[in-house]
Phi, psi and omega in degrees: 000130180243132180241117181278164176288168180296147182297156183298315182236106170284165184309128182293345177300332179293342179263356183301315179300323178296314179298318179296318180297316179296315180297317180297319179296318180292318179297319179296321179295318178297312183297322184279317187275322187257328180054061181284170174289170180299319180296316178295323180294319179297315178295323180296318180297322177296317178297314181296321180299313180297316181295318182292321177302314180298313183291320180293321177295317176299319178298317180296318180296319178299313180297318181295319178298318179295327178290342181264348187298140167268102189289352176281348184281318185212127183290329186261348186296319181292330178293325176295316177298321180296323178296315178299317179300316180296321179295320178295316180297320179293338181283352182300324178284346188297318177301322178297317180297312180297319180294317179300317179299318181293316182293318180292323178297320179295326181290316186267347181060223181257019181289167181291345182278357182302126185283158175265179181296342180261015176300151179307332177302313181284328175299320179294319179296317179296318179298322179298318179291322178295320177295322178296317178297319178297321179295321178297316179295323181292319183282315189252357186271143170234127187242141180293332181277352173229064186288144174240158177305140181295150176285149178260123175250119184256129182226134173261134185228127171280128184240110178304139179086353182286129178294146177300336180289342177256008179298131181090004178301132181255129179239124174270126183253117177248151176193157170056055175291319181055046180290127184178209181298325182278305177261092182290161178306322179296320179290324177296320178297322179297319179295329184272001184301330183280355183291317187302323183291343181282341178049060183285154172277337185209141177240132174235140178240130189259016168104181192053053182289321178239170184245087171072322187266111182294344180293344178273351184300316181300315181288325176297318177296320179297323178300316177293323181292343179290344181247133182236157176219147184306324182262005173104174178236133183231151182217152169236167183266152174250183183297324178287327177295323177299318181292328179279334183114107182283336178295314179293325178295317178302317181296317181292321179292323180298327180298332182252013174085018178260129181270122180263129181244130175222103183057046179210159182245154182219127177277126176257121185252126177218129180056036177079005180241155184248144171230129183262124171261125179249113182258123181265151164292165185294123181287329184296324180259011173083021183261000183282135177219089186292324179302313179296320183296328184269001188306316187264002183281125181291152177297134177080005181285156172284120189234136170236124180266125177258115182222124181305315182256141176283003182297347181275003191297323180299310181295320180296318179293321178297324181277358177076023177288126189285332186215129178238132176247130184217170175218239169079321188268353179059021184068011186101336181066315173242118183240130176270123180307139180070357184239319178116186183290150183270315187241138176218107183282072185207154175291346176262012182063229183262009184301320181247042182293324182191142172128192184245119186236154174238119177241100188063232179266009181256134174259139177237126176241120181246123181270149175289341178080187191245336187241185177237160177221136178093298179232149184278044187217138163243139180235119183051037182208067187293151176297151184216156167244122178271131175244112181267138169247117183274139178238135177282156181303137179085358180287000000 
């Protein structure tokens, strides 16, 4: 089974609201700050419309290219694309600025009263854009230095092979804490405050528990150990955990009763019925070995594959695994409204950045996760805890 990356250009109609919003803001700024005549206003709207169409299309192409990148090919390539994207986004006010200068120049001509670029007219326009940017951050931003409890996303999933005695089993899915200098243990605890109220039967953690520094592993493990579930807590490693050392992580997790799985399967028994958790090593860093992980799993068993990265989905679907749980992509971390996530550290780009997908008979659920990496910001992509309710066939 082959799964291609997302197409370069999704329907531009999905970008229409963004273009309309930008045009409306610019037209309002011209009308308020410059107060042109009706004829000048009509000509101004035509100019702004053409400029905005060009810039929004360029923005869409940048996002689409970033969504197609195979991030395993080049560590710096996506940063170059991100810089281009930022420059295009920053260019959105420029047509307004140029138009304002032209209109004001036409009003004052060559007289001594002709304003400069620092005239209050332009100051007001700049302030309007800064206020708009602040409003966007206020509405859609999540910051590591002001953490709030993660949102709860509830999903019901039919799982082939699941015993009726396990029908309704609740699994809390955690991933991508990135506990370290940026997401301190105190901030990580704040994000997890909403977990206790979900009352899960089982907790699984999909990796990137710490951020590069292994000295944070003991306290990160203790944070997970503070939450218990009747059927236990299980974890797999992510790419950052591999860099910190998975052996030491396994030891710290074992001290607090958390079972660490790396290319191995574990039967979870509840009410006399079994559910098999298959934990993979991190696929992003080349530690995944699905053949080894499935060695002890009985034929026809109810199976859930825990994989930090969704890059294993092709192999999992080929092997007939009914449910895969992943994280790693942070939901994109920065999401442009009406357009989607900007960055996706996956060979599929942003196609599986976040959500519930069906690939043949295999379901893939990718969580946005709890932390940030690189910058202390999430935009229109709040941290989440996924709570799955499993349903047996025929329920």
